[in-house]
C-alpha positions as CSV (number, residue, x, y, z in Angstrom):
1,X,0.0,0.0,0.0
2,X,2.9,2.4,0.6
3,X,4.4,1.8,-2.8
4,X,1.5,3.2,-4.8
5,X,1.3,6.3,-2.5
6,X,5.0,6.9,-2.9
7,X,4.8,6.5,-6.6
8,X,1.9,8.9,-6.9
9,X,3.8,11.5,-4.8
10,X,6.9,11.2,-6.9
11,X,4.8,11.6,-10.1
12,X,3.0,14.7,-8.7
13,X,6.4,16.3,-7.9
14,X,7.7,15.5,-11.3
15,X,4.7,17.0,-13.0
16,X,4.9,20.2,-10.9
17,X,8.6,20.6,-11.8
18,X,7.9,20.2,-15.5
19,X,4.9,22.6,-15.5
20,X,7.0,25.2,-13.6
21,X,9.8,25.0,-16.2
22,X,7.3,25.4,-19.1
23,X,5.7,28.4,-17.5
24,X,9.0,30.3,-17.5
25,X,9.8,30.2,-21.2
26,X,10.7,33.3,-23.2
27,X,7.9,34.3,-25.6
28,X,8.8,35.8,-29.0
29,X,6.7,38.8,-30.1
30,X,5.8,40.1,-33.6
31,X,7.2,43.5,-34.5
32,X,10.6,45.2,-34.9
33,X,10.8,46.7,-31.4
34,X,9.1,46.6,-28.0
35,X,7.1,49.7,-29.0
36,X,5.6,47.9,-32.1
37,X,5.0,44.6,-30.2
38,X,1.8,43.7,-28.4
39,X,1.9,43.7,-24.6
40,X,3.4,40.7,-22.8
41,X,1.2,38.3,-20.8
42,X,1.4,37.5,-17.1
43,X,3.2,40.7,-16.1
44,X,6.3,40.0,-18.1
45,X,8.4,42.8,-19.5
46,X,9.4,43.2,-23.2
47,X,13.1,43.1,-24.0
48,X,15.1,42.9,-27.2
49,X,16.9,39.5,-27.5
50,X,18.9,37.9,-30.2
51,X,16.9,35.1,-31.9
52,X,18.0,31.5,-31.5
53,X,20.5,30.4,-34.1
54,X,19.7,27.0,-35.8
55,X,22.2,27.3,-38.7
56,X,25.5,28.9,-39.6
57,X,24.0,32.0,-41.2
58,X,21.7,33.1,-38.4
59,X,20.4,36.7,-37.9
60,X,22.0,38.5,-34.9
61,X,19.5,41.4,-35.0
62,X,17.5,41.5,-31.7
63,X,13.8,40.8,-31.8
64,X,11.1,41.8,-29.2
65,X,10.5,39.1,-26.6
66,X,8.8,38.7,-23.3
67,X,11.3,38.0,-20.5
68,X,10.9,35.6,-17.7
69,X,8.1,36.0,-15.2
70,X,8.7,38.5,-12.4
């Protein structure tokens, strides 16, 4: 009887950790600057960040993004 309870507790903790990590992702916004972009959700602030680079010839110009939750 203790094993199922322990397993359920461990799964609940694991799910909470995964959900907390997903909630803190950086959100990319449309527009060329924070003035052009729509407001960020959940009280996040807009900041200019270099886009992620997936190839050798990636763009280094910053794009508006919502930062981490405050």
